[in-house]
C-alpha positions in Angstrom: -39.2 -10.5 -29.7 -38.3 -7.4 -29.3 -37.8 -5.6 -32.6 -35.2 -3.2 -33.2 -36.0 0.4 -34.4 -32.9 0.9 -36.4 -32.7 -2.3 -38.7 -30.5 -0.7 -41.4 -27.0 -1.0 -41.6 -26.8 2.5 -42.9 -28.7 4.1 -39.8 -26.5 2.2 -37.7 -25.4 4.6 -34.8 -21.5 4.7 -34.4 -19.6 5.4 -31.1 -17.0 7.4 -32.6 -18.1 11.6 -32.7 -15.3 13.8 -30.9 -16.2 15.0 -27.4 -12.7 15.2 -25.2 -11.3 12.6 -22.5 -15.6 11.6 -22.8 -17.8 12.4 -20.0 -16.6 9.5 -18.2 -12.8 10.3 -17.9 -13.1 13.8 -17.8 -15.2 13.3 -14.2 -13.3 10.8 -13.0 -10.1 12.9 -13.9 -11.6 16.1 -11.8 -12.9 13.2 -8.9 -9.6 12.0 -8.1 -7.5 15.2 -8.7 -9.5 16.9 -5.4 -7.8 13.6 -3.5 -4.2 15.4 -4.8 -5.1 18.0 -2.3 -3.4 19.3 0.8 -4.7 20.4 4.5 -6.3 24.3 3.9 -8.0 23.2 0.3 -9.3 19.0 1.2 -12.0 19.5 3.2 -13.6 22.3 1.1 -13.1 20.5 -1.9 -14.2 17.3 -1.1 -17.2 18.5 0.8 -17.8 19.9 -3.1 -16.4 16.9 -4.7 -19.8 16.2 -6.1 -20.2 19.6 -8.1 -16.6 18.9 -9.1 -17.1 16.6 -10.8 -20.6 16.3 -12.0 -18.9 19.7 -13.4 -16.1 18.5 -15.3 -18.2 18.4 -18.7 -19.8 21.8 -18.8 -17.4 23.4 -20.9 -18.2 20.8 -23.8 -21.8 21.4 -22.8 -20.9 25.3 -23.9 -19.7 24.0 -27.1 -23.6 23.8 -28.1 -24.3 27.6 -27.5 -21.2 29.4 -27.1 -19.0 29.7 -30.8 -15.8 30.8 -29.4 -16.3 27.4 -26.9 -14.3 25.2 -29.4 -11.1 26.4 -29.9 -10.4 26.6 -26.2 -10.4 23.1 -26.1 -7.2 22.2 -29.0 -4.2 23.3 -30.4 -3.5 22.0 -34.2 0.0 22.9 -33.5 0.7 22.2 -37.5 -1.4 25.0 -38.4 0.6 27.0 -37.2 3.9 25.9 -37.4 6.2 23.4 -38.8 7.4 23.0 -35.1 5.7 23.5 -31.8 8.7 25.7 -30.3 8.0 27.8 -32.5 5.1 29.4 -31.5 4.9 32.0 -29.3 4.2 31.2 -26.0 3.1 34.8 -25.2 -0.9 35.7 -26.0 0.0 39.3 -27.0 3.5 37.1 -29.2 0.8 35.1 -30.8 -2.2 37.6 -31.0 0.8 39.5 -32.6 2.2 36.5 -35.3 -1.1 35.0 -36.5 -4.5 37.2 -35.2 -7.3 36.7 -33.5 -8.6 35.6 -36.1 -6.6 32.4 -36.6 -6.0 31.7 -32.7 -9.9 31.2 -32.7 -10.0 28.7 -35.5 -6.7 26.3 -34.7 -6.6 26.6 -30.7 -6.2 28.0 -27.8 -5.6 25.7 -24.9 -2.3 26.4 -23.2 -3.9 30.4 -22.9 -7.6 29.0 -22.0 -5.8 27.2 -19.1 -3.8 30.6 -17.8 -7.2 32.5 -17.9 -9.0 30.5 -16.5 -6.0 29.4 -13.8 -6.4 33.4 -12.7 -10.1 33.8 -12.6 -9.8 31.0 -10.5 -7.3 33.3 -8.2 -9.5 36.0 -8.3 -12.5 33.6 -7.0 -9.9 32.5 -4.2 -9.3 36.0 -3.5 -12.8 36.8 -3.3 -13.9 34.2 -1.3 -16.7 33.1 -3.6 -17.4 29.7 -3.0 -19.3 29.3 -6.2 -17.3 30.6 -8.2 -14.5 28.5 -6.7 -15.9 25.4 -7.8 -17.0 26.7 -11.1 -13.9 27.8 -12.3 -11.7 24.5 -10.5 -14.2 22.8 -12.6 -13.6 24.4 -15.6 -9.8 24.6 -15.3 -9.6 20.7 -14.8 -11.6 20.1 -18.0 -8.7 22.7 -20.3 -6.1 20.8 -18.5 -7.8 17.2 -18.5 -7.7 18.0 -22.8 -4.6 18.8 -22.9 -3.0 15.7 -21.9 -4.8 13.9 -25.1 -2.8 13.5 -28.1 -5.0 14.4 -31.0 -6.3 17.7 -28.5 -3.3 18.7 -29.8 -2.5 18.1 -34.3 -4.8 19.3 -37.2 -5.5 15.2 -37.5 -7.8 15.0 -34.8 -9.7 12.9 -35.7 -7.7 10.3 -38.1 -10.1 12.1 -41.0 -6.4 12.6 -42.7 -5.3 9.7 -42.8 -8.0 7.2 -43.3 -8.6 6.7 -39.3 -12.3 8.3 -38.7 -13.1 7.6 -35.3 -9.7 7.2 -33.8 -10.7 10.7 -31.5 -13.2 8.9 -28.9 -11.6 5.9 -29.8 -8.1 6.8 -27.4 -9.9 9.2 -25.2 -13.9 7.5 -24.5 -13.6 3.6 -25.5 -10.3 2.6 -24.0 -10.5 4.3 -20.0 -14.7 3.2 -20.3 -12.9 -0.1 -21.0 -9.6 -0.3 -18.8 -9.8 2.2 -16.1 -10.1 -0.4 -13.2 -6.5 -2.0 -14.2 -4.9 1.9 -13.3 -3.4 3.3 -10.7 -4.6 6.2 -9.6 -2.2 7.0 -6.6 -0.7 10.1 -8.0 1.0 11.9 -5.0 0.4 15.6 -3.7 -0.3 18.6 -5.9 3.0 20.9 -6.3 3.5 25.0 -7.1 3.3 25.5 -10.8 6.1 29.1 -10.7 4.5 29.4 -13.8 1.4 28.5 -14.6 1.4 29.8 -18.7 5.0 27.6 -19.2 3.2 24.9 -17.6 0.6 24.7 -19.6 3.1 24.7 -23.0 5.1 21.7 -21.3 2.0 19.3 -20.7 0.7 20.5 -24.7 3.7 19.8 -25.7 5.1 17.1 -24.4 1.4 16.3 -25.4 2.1 16.2 -28.6 4.9 14.5 -29.2 2.7 11.1 -28.8 0.4 12.0 -32.1 3.0 9.6 -34.4 2.1 6.8 -32.3 -1.4 7.3 -31.5 -1.9 7.2 -35.2 1.0 4.6 -36.6 -0.1 2.7 -33.9 -4.0 2.3 -34.7 -3.5 2.3 -38.3 -0.2 -1.0 -38.0 -3.1 -2.6 -35.9 -5.6 -2.3 -38.2 -3.6 -3.3 -41.1 -3.3 -6.9 -39.3 -6.3 -7.3 -37.5 -9.4 -9.3 -38.7 -11.4 -6.9 -39.5 -14.4 -8.2 -39.0 -13.7 -8.7 -35.3 -12.2 -4.4 -35.6 -16.0 -3.2 -34.3 -18.7 -4.9 -32.4 -22.3 -4.0 -32.0 -24.9 -3.8 -28.7 -27.6 -2.3 -28.6 -29.1 0.9 -26.9 -32.4 2.3 -25.9 -34.0 0.7 -29.5 -30.9 1.9 -31.6 -28.1 -0.2 -32.3 -24.4 1.4 -31.5 -21.4 0.6 -33.7 -18.2 0.5 -31.7 -14.7 -0.6 -31.3 -14.4 -4.5 -30.2 -12.7 -5.2 -26.9 -10.7 -7.6 -28.8 -9.5 -4.9 -31.0 -9.4 -2.2 -28.1 -7.0 -4.4 -25.8 -5.1 -5.0 -29.0 -4.3 -0.9 -29.3 -4.4 -0.3 -25.5 -1.3 -2.8 -25.0 0.7 -1.9 -28.3 0.5 1.5 -27.1 2.0 0.4 -23.3 0.0 2.5 -20.5 -0.4 5.2 -22.6 -3.6 6.5 -21.4 -3.3 5.4 -17.8 -0.3 8.0 -18.1 -2.0 10.6 -19.4 -5.2 10.1 -17.1 -2.7 10.2 -14.5 -0.4 13.4 -15.0 -3.8 15.1 -15.9 -5.2 14.0 -12.4 -2.0 15.8 -10.4 -1.9 18.9 -12.8 -5.3 19.4 -12.2 -4.4 19.4 -8.5 -1.1 21.4 -8.7 -3.2 24.3 -10.4 -5.3 24.3 -7.8 -3.0 24.4 -5.5 -1.2 27.4 -7.0 -4.3 29.2 -7.3 -5.2 28.9 -3.6 -1.5 29.9 -2.7 -1.1 33.2 -4.9 -4.6 34.1 -3.4 -2.5 34.4 -0.5 -4.2 31.2 1.2 -7.8 32.4 2.0 -9.0 29.5 4.6 -11.8 28.0 3.2 -14.7 28.3 5.4 -17.5 30.5 5.8 -17.4 31.0 2.0 -19.5 33.6 0.5 -22.2 32.5 -2.1 -22.9 34.9 -4.5 -26.0 33.1 -6.5 -26.0 34.3 -10.1 -27.2 36.9 -11.7 -30.7 36.2 -13.7 -28.7 36.6 -17.0 -26.6 34.0 -16.0 -28.5 31.5 -15.4 -30.4 32.1 -18.5 -27.2 31.1 -20.4 -27.1 28.2 -18.0 -30.5 27.1 -19.0 -30.7 27.8 -22.2 -26.7 26.0 -22.6 -28.3 22.9 -21.3 -30.8 23.1 -23.9 -28.6 23.5 -26.9 -26.9 20.6 -25.4 -29.3 17.9 -25.2 -30.9 19.0 -28.8 -27.1 17.6 -29.7 -25.4 19.9 -32.5 -22.2 21.2 -31.5 -21.0 24.8 -32.6 -17.4 24.6 -34.9 -15.7 22.2 -35.6 -15.9 18.6 -33.7 -12.9 18.2 -31.0 
């Protein structure tokens, strides 16, 4: 009989670490956003769908190398103001009120969406195929994060309410288990008049879901048989602890398709931001584009980032 490398209960690895949406969901969302695009865009994006999909997780990888990356993924709304509507929406106003140190601690995701959007506009204007793909993938990631309720609260992993692990449970375990039942036909991308205002609209709606996410799981935990809450599996001779399928289904059902709705919204919004950036750049023909190879120092940064990611030690707080 094969022996497990890890046999002590104390050494069982829990699958409750915080990532953002989880690699699976981020990649699925970016992939499906391609199919919202209009004629004039969709051929280029379909041709490069492998890149758009695989590199959807690059911002998460950068968290292992870049000290400024983590806050780009979240907004701890209550650390700024009691009511999210009281937070200044424009960057300069927020800097004047809070200072950049606080912003880079408590999160800047709406402004990061805006920054990445204008980087994509410039890439379209320059007809730079590599940067179009890079900023499209990055923008999809940040918009995806803005749809995750626990990315809009300081109680981002339930650590303040004795619910540690709920972050990855909601954004990774649930979509991985139940995505095959989701309807991902979301319609076509539409033009966004004000990218920053739209980013805030997304974040503010997402923030309204925080109470439900936490309260429903707490209610379920108090009534669900404790010995049925988790399950264990073996992977590469390592025992992994995770929320059981039964517990996951009970939580998923209790939220009435919230995860599906947020994924659907993310897909459509990502496509709409891509489309809007293309329109704002003058709708350049996406054929015979310029291919500007990354500079030597950029390639070095990418290589170092990958190495640090594989070592598994993210910089900054969990997100």
